[in-house]
Every structure is written in C-alpha cells, then in structure tokens.
N, C-alpha and C positions, 0 to 999 in steps of 0.2 A: 504493500500500500504506500502511496505517496506520503512523504514525511509531513507535508503540509496538512493533509487530511488526518494523519495520526495526531498531530498537534491539536487540530480542531476537535477531534473526538475526545481527547484528554481534557480539554477545557470544558466541553459540555458535560463530561462525566463529573468534573469537580463542581460545576454549577449545580448539578443534580444532587450531589452529596451534601452541599452546604445550603441548599434552598429547599424549603418545605411549604407545600400548599396546605392550608389549615381549614378546618370547619369553623364557622362562627360560634361563639359561645353566647347563649341567650338565657335570660331569666325573665319571669313574667309575674305580674300581679293584677288582680281584677277586683273591682267593686261592682255594684249594680249600676254604676254610672259611667265608669271609665275603665278600660283595659290598657295596661302599660306593659310594653316589652322593651327590655334593655339588651342590646347586642354589642359585642366587641368584634372587630374585624378578624381576629384570630383567637383560637382557644388556648394559645400559649403566649408567653411574653418574653421578648428579648430586651434586656435593659439598655441596649444600644440602638433600639429601633422604636419608632413612633407606633402608637396603637390608636386606631380609630374606634370611636364609640358612637352608638346610635340609640336613640330612644323613640319608640313609636307609640303615640297615643291614639287609641280608638274609642270614640265616644259612643255610648249606648243609649237607646231609648229616648232620643231627643235632647240629651244633656249636652252642654258645651263648656269649654274651658277658655282661659284668657291668654292673649299673646303677651309679649314682653312689654308692649305699650297697651294696657288694657282699655284705654279710652277714658271716658268720663267716670265710669264706675267699674270696679273689678279689682282683681289682684293678679299680678303676673305669675305665670306658671314658672316654677323653679326646678332646676336640675343642679344639685350641689354634690361635688365629688370630694371625697376625703382621700387625697393622694399621698403616696409615700414620699419621703424626703428625696429631693432630686428630680422631681417631675413637675411639669406645669401643664395647664390646659390652654389650648390654642384653637383657632379656627371654629369658634362656636357659630352655628347657623340654626335658624328656626324656619319652619314653613311660613309661607306668606299667609297672613291671617285674612279673615273676611270680616265685614262689618255687620254688627247687630244694632238695629235702630229701633228705639222705642220713644216716639215723640222727638224731643230735642236731645235725648240721651243717645250717644253713640258709643258702642263698645267694640273692641277688636279681639277676635278669638277664633276658635275652631269648633265645628259641630259634627265633623265626621272623622277625619284622620289628620294627625299632625306629626311632624318629625322634628327632632333635635339631633344635630350631629356635632362632633367635636373631635379633637386630636389630643391625646395624652403624649407629651414629648419629654424624653429624658434630657436634662440640661446639665447637671453637674454631679458626678459620682452617685448615680441613683442607687437606692437600696435594692438589694436582691430579695424583694418580697413578692408574694404571690397574690395577695388580696387587695382588691379595690372596692371601696364602699361608696354607694351613691344614694342620696336622699332626694326624692322627687315629691314636690308639693304642688297642688293645684286647687283651684276653687271651681267646683262643678255647679253649674246653674241650670235650672229649668224654670219652674214657678218659684222656686226658692234657691238659695245658694248654700252649698255645704263644702267646707274645706276638707280635703283628703290628702293623705301622703303615703308614700311607700319607701321603705329602706331595703336595699338589697346589697349583698356582698358577692363579688365576682372572684372566683378562685382560678388563677391562671398559672399553670406549671411553667417554670423558668427553662429557657433553652438558649443555646448560643447560635442556632441556625437562623438564617434569613427567612422570615415568614411571609408568605403570600396569602391573601384572602381567597376564600373559596367561592363557589357559585352562589350559595345562599346569601352571603354578604353582598356580593356584587349586584344581585337582583334587587335586594332591599334598598341598596344605595341608589340605584337607578330610579326607583320609585320616589325616594326621598328627594333626589335632585329635581324631579319634575315639580315637586311641591314647593321648591324654593323660588320658582318663577314668579315674576311680577307681571301683571297683566299688560303693563305699558312697555315691557321690554321689547325693543325692536328685533333683537335676535337672542336666542338662548341655546346653549350647546345641547341641552337635553331634548330640544325639539327636533334635532336632526338625527337621522339614522346614520349608521356607519358609512354607507355608500356616499351620502352627500358630504360627510366630513372628509372622506378621502378625496372627493372631487375638489372641494375647497382647498385642501392641502396641495393637491397637484397644481391647481391654478395659481395658488400663491407661489409655488416653486418656480413656475414659468415666469411670472412677473418679476421675481427677484432679479432675473438677468438684466432687467432694464434700470436697476438702481445705479446712480451715478458712480458709486464706488466699485461696482462690478462690471458694468457694461463696457467701459473702455478696454479693460484687460482682456475679457473674453472675446470681444470683437476683433481686436488686433491679432490675438492668437488664432482665431478662426480664419481670418484673412491669410495669415501666414501659412496655414495648412493647405489651402486651395491654390495659393500662388506658387507654391513649390511644385515639384514633380509629383503627379497624382499616382499614388500606388494604392489602389482600392483596399487590398487586404491589410496593409499596414495602417491605413487611416481608420479602417473599421476597428482594428485592435486598439488604436489610441483612443477612439471614441468610447469603446467599452471600458478601457482602463480609467478614462476620465470619469465616466459614470460610476464605476466602482469606487473611485476615490471620493466622489460626492456622497454616495450612499453610506460608505463606511464612516465618513466624518459626521454625518447626521446621526447615525446609529450610536457612535461613541458619545457624542454630546447628549443624546437622549438617554443613553445608559447611565452616564454620570449624573444627569438630573434625577433619574429614577432612583439610583443608589443613594444619593444624598437625601432624598425625601424619605426613603426607607429608614435612614439613620436619624430621622427627625429634623433634618435641616429644612428651613423654609426658603426655598430657592425657586426662581422662575426662569422662563425662557429668556435668553440674553444675559443670564447671570454672569457669564465670563467677562462681559463688558463693564461689570461693576468692579473689576480688578484693575487698579492702575498699572500693574505689571503687564497684563494682557493688552491694555490700551497702548502702553508704551511700545510693545513689540509690534502691534499693528501699525503704529505711527512710523516706526523704522522701516517696515516692509513697504508702506505706501510712498515714503520718501524715495526709496530705491526705485520703485516703479515709475515715479514722476521723473527722476533723473534719466531713466532708461528711455522713456517716451520722448524726452527732450534731446536725446542723443548726447547727453553730457557725460554719460558713462556707457560702457558696452560690455555685455555678457554674451558669450557664444550661444547662438541658436535660441535666443529667448523669444523673438518675434518672427523670424523668417528663417527658412531652411538655409538660404545662401549665406547667412551670417556666421556659420560655424561648421566645423566638421565633427559630427558626433555620431556615435553608433546608434543603431536602431534600438538597442537595449536602453540607452540613455533617453531616447525619445519617449519610450514607453514609461519610464520612471517619471519623466517630466509631465506627461499627460496625467498620470495618476496623482502626482503632487499638485498639479494645477487644480484638479477637482477637489482634492482633500482640503487644501488651504483656502480655496475660494469660498468655502462654506463659513469659515470662522467669522469673517466680518459681516456676513449676510444676515445673521440671526436677528439683529434689532430691526431689520426691514420687514420681517415676516408678520408683524402685528396685524395689519388690516385683514389678512386672510387666515392667520394662524392663532390669533388670540383666543378665539372661541374653540377652534379645533384642539389646541393643546390643552386648554382648560378641561375640555371634554375627556381627553385621553387620560388625564391624571386620575379620573375616577373609574377607569376601566381596567380590566385585566391586561397582562402583557401581550396577549395575542391580539388585542385591539390597539394597544399603545404603540407598538413598534410599526405596524402597517401604516399608521398615519404619518410617521416620520419617513417611512420608505416612499410613500406617495409624494410627500414634499420634496424629497431628494430626487425622485425620478422627474418631477416637473422642472426642478432646477437644472438638471443635467440635460433635459431634452433638446433645447436649441443647439447647443454645442455638439451633442451626439448626432443630430441630423446633418450637421456640416460634415462630420466624419463619414457618415453612411452615404451621403449624396453629394460628394465634392464636385462632380462635374456640373450638376445643376447650379450650384453656387458659383462655380468658376465662370459659367456663361453669363451670369448676372453682373460680374465685376469687370471693370476695364483692365487693360493690361497693366502689369507692374510698372510703376514709374514714380514721378515726383509726387503724385497725389498721395502715395502711401506715407511719405515723410510728413506731408502737411496734415494728413489725418491723424498721425500719431501726436503731433503737437496740439491739434484741436482737442484730442482726447486727454491730453495732459492737464487741461484746465479743470475738469471735474475731479481728477485725481488730486490736484493741488488743493481744491476746495475741501476734499475729504481729509487731507493732511491738516488743514487749518481747523476743521471741525474736531479732529482727534486731539489736536493741541488744546482746544477749548475744553473738551471733555476731561482731558488729563489735568488741566489746571483746576477745573471744578472739583475734581476728586482730591487733589493734593492741597488746595488752598482753602482755609476756613472761609465760609461764605455766610452772609446774613441768613437768619432763619426764614425771612420772608421768601416766598417762592418766585417773585419777579412779576412779570406782566407789564402793562402800561404804567406810566408814571402816575396816572390818575386813578388807578385801581389798587385796592389794598388786598393783596393775596396773603393769607396767613399760612404758616407751615401746618401741615396736617396733624391733627390731634383727635384721635378717635373719640375720647371721652367728651371733648368740647363739642365736636360735631353732633354726637348723640344728644347732648343736653340742649343744644340750640334747636335741633329738630323736634325734640320733645316739647320745647317751649313754643313751637309753631313758627320758627324762622325758616325762610327759604335758604337753602345751602347748595352750592355747586362745588364739587370736588374734582380736581384735575390730577389724575394719576399719570405722572410723566417721568422722563429721564432725559438727560442731555445727550445720551448716545442713541436715543430713539428718533430716527429721521421723521417718521410720521408725526410724532409729538411736536417736533420743531415746526413742521409745515403747518399743522393745525394752529399752533400758537401764532405764527407769523400771519397767516391768512385770516384767522377768525378771532381767537381769544385776545389778541393784542390790538384788535381793530376798534375804531371809534364807535362803530355801530354796536359792538358787543358791550363796550363801556357804557353807552347810553342805556342799553337794555337792562344791564345789571343795576344801574343806579335808579332807573325808573321803577324797577320791581323790588328794590331793596334786598338784593340777593347777596349773601355772605359768601366769600370766595376762599377756598382752601386748596393749596397745592401740595400734593404728596410727591416729593422729589425722590425718585428711586435710582438716581445716578450711582450712588453708593448703596451697598447692602443695608437695608433697614427692615428689621424683623416686623415692626408694627405695620409698615406699608405692605410687606409681603403677606402678612396675615389678613390685612384688609382686602387685598386683591383676591386671596383664596376665598374669602367670605362671599365674594361676588362671582365665584366660579371661574376666576381668571388667574393666570400666573404670568401675564405679560402686560406691557403698556403700549399704547395709551388706553386709558379707561376714564370715561366721564360719567359721573353720577350726579343726578339732580334730585334733591328733596324739595318738594314744593312748599312744605310747611303746612299744607292743608290737612294732611293725615300722616300716618306712620310710614307710608309707602315711598318709593323712589322710582326713578326711571334711569335706564342706562342709555346714553346717546351712542350713535354710530361712531366707529373708530376713525372714519374719514369725515371731517366736519365741513359744512358750509354754514354761512351765517343764517340762511333761510331755515335749514334744519334745526339749528340751535334755537332759533326764535320760536319755532313751532313746539319744541319740547318745553322750553321755559315758559311758554304762555299757558301750559296745561294747569 
C-alpha cells in the first residue's frame, strides 16, 4: 500500500481511538401544569471540553409560563446551575416568546413549548467532579398563577476522550434552534435545509475570487498559465492541485475552529485575523506581491512561464501552494454568504459541518480550475502577449497596495490602545458594546442599534462607509432617538463572541435593532443600503 494512504489510515485510526460519539443524558420532571426535560449534549464529561445543556418546557392543559422579560405582570422563568469550581456558563439562549394580552396588560411567555440552551465551559483548572445541579423555577398561569420549581442532579462519568453529541441531541437542538427565530428576521440559518446552505457556501466561494485582495493575484497567475505553452495534461494537474490546496486549507481552518470550540474556546470564522502575528505575516506577503507586480523585485516563474526555468514538479508545488495560501486572507470576505451558513454548521454534526466548508472551497477554486481545464478557450479570448501584460500587472498592483494599507491599519488597531468608543461620524455617539447596559436600556423601552464589526472585515468597512457613516443615517438615528453600540471584534473579545453565538452567528458583520416597543429584535441584512436600514428602523 502507498505510504501516503498508510499514513492517512493511521491518522483516522487515532481519531477513532480518541473520539467518542455519546448519547445525550436527560432527566425529567412533570407537574399537572408543566413538563420539564433537562438534557446534556453528552452522557460523559471531559474537563477540557465544553458541555452543552438544554432545557425543554412543555406546557399542559392551557397553562403558560413567562419569558425573561415577563411584561407588565409575571415572573421570569429561571434556570440556575450550581457548577463546580473552574466552570462558567456561556451562550444562554431562550425561545422567542409570544404575547398574552388582557386589556392594556401585556405579558410575554410560552403556552406550548419553550427551550433554554447554554454552554458549560471549563476556564481554569476545573474540578474533576461528576455532578451538576440545576434548579428550575417558573410561574405557571391559567385562571390563577402558581409558582413551581424542580431541582435535578446530573451525574456524568469523567473521560479524557473527545466527545461528540449523538443523534438525539442533534435532533432536539435543531428543534430548539427553530424556536429561537424572531418573526422579523430577514434570514435565519434554521430555515434553510442543507442543500440550500451548500449552494450559498458554493456561491460565496465563487464571489470571493473577485475581492480586491484576491482577484489581482489569481488573474495574473491564470493569464500566465494560458500565455505559456499549453500542455493540457499538465495544466489539468495544476488545476487539480490548486483545488486540492484550497480544499485542504479550508478543511484545516474549519478543523481548528471545531477543535477549539470542543475545548470550550469561543472563536468565530476569521478568528486568525484577530492575531497581530497573522496580520503581520499577511502584510509581509502582500508587500512582496505588490513589489512583484510593480517589477521592482523578481522571482523565477511567479507570473509567467518564460520568467524562469523550473521543473514540472516545482510547478505542481506552486499550484498547490497558491491554492492553500490564497485561502488565508479570504476568510473575512466570506461574511455576506457564509455568516448564516457557518452559524448553521456549528450546531450540526461533523458530517454536515465539513461538507459546507468543502462547498465553499470548491466554489472558491472553480474559476481558476476552469482556466486549467479549458486553457484554449481562455487563450482565444486574450490578445497576444505583449506590453499590455506589464500594464495590467501595474493596474492590479493598486488594489494590492490598498490591501497593504488596510492591513497596516488593522495591525495598528490591534497593537495601539484605542478609545472605547466605536467610531462612526463625528456627530454620532457610538458606545462600546456592553451586554448588561444594552439589556437594561431595552428593558426600559429604549431603541438600540448594535453594530457587530471588525477592522479586518471588508464588508463591515463598506457598510460603514456607505451607510452607517452617512448623513442620512445620522439624521434617522437622531430623529428616532436610537442609542448606538459598536461591538468591535478586531481583537478577540469573549463577550462579543458570546453575543454573536446568542444570535446564531460566529462571524461579522451583524446588525441588531431593538425597537424598544417590546422585548423583540430584528437582524438586518449583512449587505446594507440606506433604504433597507430605514425600513427596518421604522418598524
């Protein structure tokens, strides 16, 4: 057997040895008014791995319970955990409540089924204990209101294996995710089936090729392929190796993201750009690319076959490396098509999670791969080699230079202490995001707009420049007395990561508007226009 496949088989065997798919652990309690079921994602606990928990409330015989904001009259339903030393609770979410109106009295709650989910995360030398205690309190109302509670202890054997949730947990979580929807949401991950998510991912991958930091490099390299001597077999091999490099890079990034979340880390897509070291490396790479495009430095066979004498073997390595490293800078550009898709995948089993990233990778690799498989068609469309190629390289150097300046700005933002305010126009007051303050303002009836952004997110910067920093937006905000909060995710911030997860996302941009009229909110599209924003803020 080929040594490579022996190595692959060995790695898969080790993964199988150290990974275990578990059943969910569940305990229940029932009164004549409410049935409560408590579940954990696995029936064992690894003190180095996060544990997801879920509580399902089923109301009986016409009774109802209250939401976290009960309205004019009522008491919030409570889920209180007694956690061992070294653990904390994160990512708490509740189902969207419905309104109960009696005259002028408005209450918010649940009369059929409601879900609560959260994550128990190890933070610092957690105790090797097996028991978790939960106390659940609610006020059940029909013609009268009666307080009830349930206390349960969950016993979880300790293991050192990486634990994966089983089908029972995944099915219950899918139902819970649907209950988190808000009726005004323009799009929601749980509303899409897997096929549509895969199509979105594929389309997002294709569009990534046209981003200013990617398009010049891939275009010049594609032109160099067809301007040289056309050897169909060799070009097909290079196209396949490029595609393999892209797919492998996406899978490694997705694998790291999944592994970190298994370990309890709160990270999201584009997390590598929160590292100043990574941004510095990317800056150095793009400076070299700019110098090459300007012909101020020369490397053999980077853009055209005639520029160097290299072996076919080195060309194959170059094709693979181009695909592999082109992915690294592309991740922050995926948000318009991948924010929902990636948020969806994080609640799914691995056999759903990885196909989404493969679809994204294949879409990203497609344009360049088509050049390799159909070089004659592209060759006929291009003029003969000449001075125009040198001019084109210098034209493409402009967006690469702008990318370098952008990366310098991102790096400066990460290394230099900045003011707490999030920026915006000089006449608008953007406060730094604070979850507790936002919740209090919303509970008091204030209108609040939250901008989840990052300086390495190209889509975020475009939306800010075209809409959020405009005079029209400024006037709209002042007329409606909307309070503005900016959640800057340029550097890693656990509070912002947790807030994103609560909305079913793990990437930016994300725009959330609380009208102040009730406890609900709306999520705006990721690509903004002023007309869209005004329609949402007028609700």
